[in-house]
C-alpha positions in Angstrom: 12.9 1.1 43.7 8.9 1.6 44.0 8.2 -0.3 47.0 6.0 -2.3 44.7 9.6 -3.9 43.2 10.9 -5.1 47.3 11.6 -7.9 47.9 9.4 -9.8 50.9 12.0 -10.0 54.0 13.9 -6.0 52.9 14.1 -2.8 55.2 13.3 -0.1 52.6 13.5 3.8 53.9 11.3 6.2 52.3 12.7 8.5 49.2 9.8 10.0 47.3 5.7 9.3 47.2 5.1 10.8 43.5 1.4 11.2 42.1 -1.8 13.4 42.6 -3.0 15.2 45.8 -5.6 13.0 47.4 -3.8 9.6 46.1 -0.3 11.2 48.3 -2.7 12.4 51.2 -4.0 9.3 52.0 -0.7 7.5 52.1 0.5 10.3 53.6 -2.1 9.6 56.6 -1.6 5.9 57.0 2.0 6.5 58.0 3.5 6.3 55.2 6.3 9.5 54.7 9.4 10.5 53.2 12.9 9.7 55.2 10.7 6.2 57.2 11.3 3.0 57.5 9.8 -0.1 55.8 9.7 -3.1 56.3 8.3 -4.9 53.7 7.1 -8.5 55.8 5.6 -10.2 52.2 3.7 -10.3 48.7 0.2 -12.0 48.2 1.2 -13.9 45.0 -0.1 -12.5 42.2 1.4 -9.4 43.4 -0.9 -7.3 45.1 -1.4 -6.6 48.7 1.5 -6.1 49.7 2.2 -6.0 53.2 4.4 -4.2 55.4 5.2 -2.7 58.2 5.6 1.0 59.5 5.7 2.7 62.5 5.1 0.0 64.2 1.8 -1.1 62.8 1.4 -3.3 60.0 -0.6 -2.4 56.8 -1.6 -3.4 53.4 -1.0 -1.9 50.5 -2.7 -2.1 47.2 -0.2 -2.7 44.0 -1.4 1.0 42.4 -0.7 2.3 45.3 2.5 1.0 45.5 4.1 2.2 42.7 4.0 5.9 43.3 6.2 5.1 46.8 10.0 5.7 46.3 12.9 3.9 48.0 15.7 2.6 48.6 17.4 -0.3 50.4 18.5 0.1 54.1 21.8 -1.1 54.4 
């Protein structure tokens, strides 16, 4: 499952970031790295952007960027 598919109100953990090096580096510079928990706050009506809480701060991620972040739901 990707971050784009995560439902609002769900806590997920990052498994992998795929994609080209420049985009992957930009995502990692935002604090989204393997093993980090993310809380999906809400998704805009058309699915873009996805609002998340990561490392104690709020962040909006474009749908295209959320698509390359593989996650699993934290139970």
